C-alpha positions as CSV (number, residue, x, y, z in Angstrom):
1,X,-2.0,-13.3,57.5
2,X,-1.6,-16.3,59.8
3,X,1.3,-17.5,58.0
4,X,3.3,-14.7,58.8
5,X,2.4,-14.9,62.6
6,X,3.7,-18.5,62.8
7,X,6.8,-16.8,62.5
8,X,9.7,-18.9,62.8
9,X,7.9,-22.3,63.5
10,X,8.1,-23.8,59.5
11,X,5.7,-26.7,60.9
12,X,3.1,-24.7,62.2
13,X,3.5,-22.4,59.2
14,X,3.1,-25.4,56.8
15,X,-0.2,-26.7,58.7
16,X,-1.7,-23.4,58.6
17,X,-0.7,-23.1,54.7
18,X,-2.2,-26.4,54.0
19,X,-5.7,-26.0,55.9
20,X,-5.8,-22.0,54.6
21,X,-4.9,-23.8,51.0
22,X,-4.1,-20.2,50.0
23,X,-7.9,-19.7,49.0
24,X,-9.3,-15.8,49.8
25,X,-12.6,-15.3,50.1
26,X,-13.3,-12.4,47.1
27,X,-15.6,-9.8,48.6
28,X,-17.8,-7.8,46.6
29,X,-15.2,-4.7,46.8
30,X,-12.5,-6.7,46.0
31,X,-13.8,-7.9,42.8
32,X,-14.4,-4.1,41.8
33,X,-10.9,-3.1,43.0
34,X,-9.7,-5.6,40.7
35,X,-12.1,-4.7,38.1
36,X,-11.3,-1.1,38.1
37,X,-7.4,-2.0,38.0
38,X,-7.6,-3.9,35.4
39,X,-9.3,-1.4,33.5
40,X,-6.7,1.1,34.2
41,X,-4.3,-1.1,32.7
42,X,-6.3,-1.8,29.7
43,X,-6.7,2.4,29.4
44,X,-2.9,3.2,29.7
45,X,-1.8,0.4,27.5
46,X,-4.0,1.7,24.6
47,X,-2.6,5.3,25.1
48,X,0.9,3.8,24.9
49,X,0.1,2.1,22.3
50,X,-1.7,5.2,20.3
51,X,1.4,7.2,21.3
52,X,4.1,4.4,20.0
53,X,2.0,4.8,16.5
54,X,1.8,8.0,16.4
55,X,5.3,9.4,17.2
56,X,7.4,6.3,16.1
57,X,4.8,5.6,13.0
58,X,4.2,2.0,13.9
59,X,1.4,-0.2,12.9
60,X,-0.6,-1.4,15.9
61,X,1.0,-4.8,15.9
62,X,4.4,-3.3,16.0
63,X,3.6,-1.2,18.6
64,X,2.2,-4.3,20.7
65,X,4.9,-6.0,20.2
66,X,6.9,-3.5,21.6
67,X,5.2,-3.0,24.5
68,X,5.6,-6.8,25.0
69,X,2.0,-7.4,24.8
70,X,1.1,-11.4,24.6
71,X,0.4,-12.0,21.1
72,X,-2.7,-14.0,22.1
73,X,-3.8,-10.6,23.2
74,X,-3.4,-8.9,20.0
75,X,-7.2,-9.3,19.2
76,X,-8.4,-7.8,22.2
77,X,-6.5,-4.3,21.9
78,X,-6.6,-4.5,18.4
79,X,-10.8,-4.4,18.4
80,X,-10.2,-1.7,21.2
81,X,-8.7,0.7,19.2
82,X,-11.3,0.8,16.5
């Protein structure tokens, strides 16, 4: 990243950051990679959710809470369980 190349030059680093604006061009490959990561994360969470429900006899809501899933995402995962 250009900011890192600026090294100890604080003013240059700030100017590069302002010009770049922190924006990154999203390539198709990056989009696919991010989508795959999100799907893998969701699958892993569902596996953990089902394991908690089976081994600990928790309801789906209790298991979601135990996994610290934000409440606004409960419906998403509850619908995936069906």
